[in-house]
C-alpha positions as YAML, in Angstrom:
chain: A
units: angstrom
residues:
- id: 1
  name: MET
  ca: [38.10, 86.90, -12.85]
- id: 2
  name: PRO
  ca: [36.17, 84.07, -14.29]
- id: 3
  name: THR
  ca: [33.61, 82.40, -12.15]
- id: 4
  name: PRO
  ca: [34.50, 78.94, -11.07]
- id: 5
  name: ARG
  ca: [32.45, 76.23, -12.61]
- id: 6
  name: THR
  ca: [30.54, 74.07, -10.30]
- id: 7
  name: TYR
  ca: [30.31, 70.45, -11.07]
- id: 8
  name: ARG
  ca: [27.33, 68.49, -9.99]
- id: 9
  name: ARG
  ca: [27.67, 64.89, -9.31]
- id: 10
  name: PRO
  ca: [25.25, 62.88, -11.35]
- id: 11
  name: GLN
  ca: [22.46, 61.57, -9.20]
- id: 12
  name: ALA
  ca: [21.90, 57.86, -9.02]
- id: 13
  name: PRO
  ca: [18.74, 56.84, -10.87]
- id: 14
  name: ASN
  ca: [15.78, 56.29, -8.60]
- id: 15
  name: ILE
  ca: [14.67, 52.69, -9.02]
- id: 16
  name: ASP
  ca: [11.19, 51.74, -7.91]
- id: 17
  name: LEU
  ca: [10.86, 48.06, -7.04]
- id: 18
  name: PHE
  ca: [7.14, 48.15, -6.30]
- id: 19
  name: PRO
  ca: [6.00, 46.76, -9.71]
- id: 20
  name: PHE
  ca: [8.52, 43.91, -9.49]
- id: 21
  name: LEU
  ca: [7.46, 43.04, -5.95]
- id: 22
  name: SER
  ca: [3.80, 43.07, -6.99]
- id: 23
  name: VAL
  ca: [4.48, 40.59, -9.78]
- id: 24
  name: LEU
  ca: [6.56, 38.45, -7.43]
- id: 25
  name: ALA
  ca: [3.81, 38.43, -4.78]
- id: 26
  name: CYS
  ca: [1.21, 37.40, -7.39]
- id: 27
  name: THR
  ca: [3.46, 34.59, -8.64]
- id: 28
  name: ILE
  ca: [4.06, 33.28, -5.14]
- id: 29
  name: GLY
  ca: [0.33, 33.43, -4.39]
- id: 30
  name: SER
  ca: [-0.48, 31.50, -7.56]
- id: 31
  name: LEU
  ca: [2.10, 28.84, -6.73]
- id: 32
  name: ILE
  ca: [0.75, 28.46, -3.19]
- id: 33
  name: LEU
  ca: [-2.78, 28.04, -4.56]
- id: 34
  name: LEU
  ca: [-1.54, 25.42, -7.03]
- id: 35
  name: ILE
  ca: [0.26, 23.52, -4.26]
- id: 36
  name: VAL
  ca: [-2.86, 23.55, -2.06]
- id: 37
  name: VAL
  ca: [-5.09, 22.23, -4.88]
- id: 38
  name: ILE
  ca: [-2.68, 19.45, -5.88]
- id: 39
  name: THR
  ca: [-2.11, 18.44, -2.25]
- id: 40
  name: SER
  ca: [-5.82, 18.31, -1.46]
- id: 41
  name: GLN
  ca: [-6.44, 16.08, -4.47]
- id: 42
  name: THR
  ca: [-3.55, 13.84, -3.53]
- id: 43
  name: LEU
  ca: [-4.60, 13.49, 0.10]
- id: 44
  name: SER
  ca: [-8.32, 12.96, -0.49]
- id: 45
  name: ASP
  ca: [-9.69, 9.91, 1.29]
- id: 46
  name: GLU
  ca: [-11.53, 8.29, -1.58]
- id: 47
  name: LYS
  ca: [-9.95, 7.52, -4.89]
- id: 48
  name: THR
  ca: [-11.86, 6.48, -7.97]
- id: 49
  name: VAL
  ca: [-10.41, 3.81, -10.20]
- id: 50
  name: THR
  ca: [-11.51, 3.13, -13.73]
- id: 51
  name: ILE
  ca: [-10.30, -0.15, -15.17]
- id: 52
  name: GLU
  ca: [-10.12, -0.17, -18.93]
- id: 53
  name: ILE
  ca: [-9.24, -3.33, -20.78]
- id: 54
  name: ILE
  ca: [-7.45, -2.86, -24.08]
- id: 55
  name: ASP
  ca: [-5.49, -5.07, -26.42]
- id: 56
  name: GLU
  ca: [-2.19, -4.31, -28.15]
- id: 57
  name: GLU
  ca: [-3.95, -2.09, -30.71]
- id: 58
  name: GLY
  ca: [-5.66, -0.04, -28.00]
- id: 59
  name: SER
  ca: [-9.16, -1.55, -28.18]
- id: 60
  name: ASN
  ca: [-11.12, -4.53, -26.95]
- id: 61
  name: LYS
  ca: [-12.58, -6.12, -30.06]
- id: 62
  name: THR
  ca: [-13.21, -9.66, -28.90]
- id: 63
  name: LYS
  ca: [-14.92, -9.71, -25.51]
- id: 64
  name: VAL
  ca: [-16.74, -7.34, -23.19]
- id: 65
  name: PRO
  ca: [-15.62, -7.33, -19.54]
- id: 66
  name: ARG
  ca: [-18.03, -7.67, -16.60]
- id: 67
  name: TYR
  ca: [-16.69, -6.25, -13.33]
- id: 68
  name: VAL
  ca: [-17.01, -7.66, -9.81]
- id: 69
  name: GLU
  ca: [-15.35, -6.13, -6.75]
- id: 70
  name: CYS
  ca: [-14.25, -8.49, -3.95]
- id: 71
  name: GLY
  ca: [-14.20, -6.98, -0.45]
- id: 72
  name: GLN
  ca: [-14.60, -8.08, 3.15]
- id: 73
  name: GLU
  ca: [-18.41, -7.88, 3.04]
- id: 74
  name: GLY
  ca: [-18.76, -9.92, -0.16]
- id: 75
  name: VAL
  ca: [-18.81, -9.04, -3.84]
- id: 76
  name: ILE
  ca: [-20.25, -6.03, -5.63]
- id: 77
  name: ILE
  ca: [-21.43, -6.62, -9.20]
- id: 78
  name: TYR
  ca: [-21.05, -3.59, -11.48]
- id: 79
  name: PRO
  ca: [-22.42, -1.43, -13.06]
- id: 80
  name: ASP
  ca: [-25.58, -1.85, -10.92]
- id: 81
  name: GLU
  ca: [-23.52, -2.19, -7.69]
- id: 82
  name: THR
  ca: [-25.48, -5.25, -6.58]
- id: 83
  name: LYS
  ca: [-24.04, -6.62, -3.32]
- id: 84
  name: VAL
  ca: [-23.78, -10.35, -2.61]
- id: 85
  name: SER
  ca: [-22.42, -11.68, 0.69]
- id: 86
  name: LEU
  ca: [-19.96, -14.58, 0.90]
- id: 87
  name: SER
  ca: [-22.65, -16.91, 2.25]
- id: 88
  name: ASP
  ca: [-24.92, -16.12, -0.74]
- id: 89
  name: LEU
  ca: [-22.18, -16.35, -3.37]
- id: 90
  name: ASN
  ca: [-23.14, -19.79, -4.68]
- id: 91
  name: VAL
  ca: [-26.77, -19.84, -3.56]
- id: 92
  name: GLU
  ca: [-29.32, -20.68, -6.26]
- id: 93
  name: GLY
  ca: [-30.85, -17.42, -7.53]
- id: 94
  name: SER
  ca: [-28.18, -15.08, -6.11]
- id: 95
  name: ALA
  ca: [-27.08, -12.19, -8.28]
- id: 96
  name: PHE
  ca: [-23.55, -13.62, -8.58]
- id: 97
  name: ARG
  ca: [-24.82, -17.02, -9.66]
- id: 98
  name: LYS
  ca: [-27.14, -15.38, -12.22]
- id: 99
  name: LEU
  ca: [-24.16, -13.42, -13.55]
- id: 100
  name: LEU
  ca: [-22.14, -16.62, -13.91]
- id: 101
  name: GLU
  ca: [-25.01, -18.37, -15.69]
- id: 102
  name: GLU
  ca: [-25.33, -15.43, -18.07]
- id: 103
  name: LEU
  ca: [-21.58, -15.36, -18.72]
- id: 104
  name: GLU
  ca: [-21.53, -19.11, -19.24]
- id: 105
  name: THR
  ca: [-23.98, -18.78, -22.13]
- id: 106
  name: ARG
  ca: [-22.08, -15.78, -23.54]
- id: 107
  name: ARG
  ca: [-18.58, -17.07, -22.84]
- id: 108
  name: ASP
  ca: [-17.35, -16.23, -26.36]
- id: 109
  name: GLN
  ca: [-18.55, -12.59, -26.05]
- id: 110
  name: GLU
  ca: [-17.97, -11.66, -22.39]
- id: 111
  name: TYR
  ca: [-15.60, -12.39, -19.51]
- id: 112
  name: ILE
  ca: [-15.30, -11.40, -15.85]
- id: 113
  name: ILE
  ca: [-12.79, -9.15, -14.09]
- id: 114
  name: LEU
  ca: [-12.46, -9.41, -10.32]
- id: 115
  name: ALA
  ca: [-11.18, -6.27, -8.55]
- id: 116
  name: ILE
  ca: [-9.69, -7.34, -5.22]
- id: 117
  name: LYS
  ca: [-9.47, -5.14, -2.14]
- id: 118
  name: PRO
  ca: [-6.83, -6.08, 0.48]
- id: 119
  name: ASP
  ca: [-9.45, -7.55, 2.82]
- id: 120
  name: GLY
  ca: [-11.24, -9.43, 0.03]
- id: 121
  name: TYR
  ca: [-8.83, -12.22, -0.83]
- id: 122
  name: ASP
  ca: [-10.90, -14.96, 0.85]
- id: 123
  name: ILE
  ca: [-13.93, -13.94, -1.19]
- id: 124
  name: PHE
  ca: [-11.76, -13.60, -4.30]
- id: 125
  name: TYR
  ca: [-10.57, -17.21, -3.97]
- id: 126
  name: GLU
  ca: [-14.14, -18.45, -3.62]
- id: 127
  name: ALA
  ca: [-15.43, -16.33, -6.53]
- id: 128
  name: ARG
  ca: [-12.48, -17.34, -8.70]
- id: 129
  name: LYS
  ca: [-13.14, -21.01, -7.98]
- id: 130
  name: LEU
  ca: [-16.79, -20.63, -9.05]
- id: 131
  name: VAL
  ca: [-15.81, -18.77, -12.24]
- id: 132
  name: GLU
  ca: [-13.15, -21.30, -13.20]
- id: 133
  name: GLU
  ca: [-15.53, -24.23, -12.59]
- id: 134
  name: ARG
  ca: [-17.75, -22.83, -15.34]
- id: 135
  name: ARG
  ca: [-14.73, -22.27, -17.62]
- id: 136
  name: ILE
  ca: [-15.44, -18.54, -17.98]
- id: 137
  name: ASP
  ca: [-12.49, -16.34, -18.93]
- id: 138
  name: LEU
  ca: [-11.24, -14.41, -15.93]
- id: 139
  name: GLY
  ca: [-9.06, -11.42, -15.17]
- id: 140
  name: TYR
  ca: [-8.28, -9.85, -11.81]
- id: 141
  name: GLU
  ca: [-6.78, -6.63, -10.50]
- id: 142
  name: PRO
  ca: [-5.79, -5.73, -6.93]
- id: 143
  name: ILE
  ca: [-7.10, -2.32, -5.82]
- id: 144
  name: ASP
  ca: [-6.43, -0.24, -2.70]
- id: 145
  name: GLU
  ca: [-8.85, -0.26, 0.24]
- id: 146
  name: GLY
  ca: [-9.87, 3.38, -0.11]
- id: 147
  name: TRP
  ca: [-10.54, 3.25, -3.84]
- id: 148
  name: LYS
  ca: [-14.00, 3.26, -5.35]
- id: 149
  name: LEU
  ca: [-14.48, 1.37, -8.58]
- id: 150
  name: ARG
  ca: [-16.27, 3.25, -11.34]
- id: 151
  name: VAL
  ca: [-17.61, 1.20, -14.23]
- id: 152
  name: LYS
  ca: [-19.28, 2.77, -17.22]
- id: 153
  name: ARG
  ca: [-22.50, 1.23, -18.45]
- id: 154
  name: ARG
  ca: [-22.37, -0.47, -21.83]
...
């Protein structure tokens, strides 16, 4: 009598998910690190603002800007960061008055840009009045309270 044949059921392949889970864990870790870095940069207290003045062609060929920041304490003249209080703004020999005298003689080559913090509008109006009295070209830009202006030296 012939021997009965035994049939074996094919075994299900053994799938190891460990390599996939390792790659997944590394990806999640990288994404968490990226989120932490971006969030910390976004939530930092001090922001730096660079104001660049360009014309339609992407350059400033006619005049060089001089920057002054208007805040509650007074004005800050850049790039040297010279501080002048509101009471000294129009005093003979003050740094702001010297800047205006210099710009008045170089009016065809330079102009002034006033960066205004939220608490500096009173000082801005006074500084603007002094600049306009001397017929110096003027630009202005509001900036946030926590921002720090960075001006490159010429």
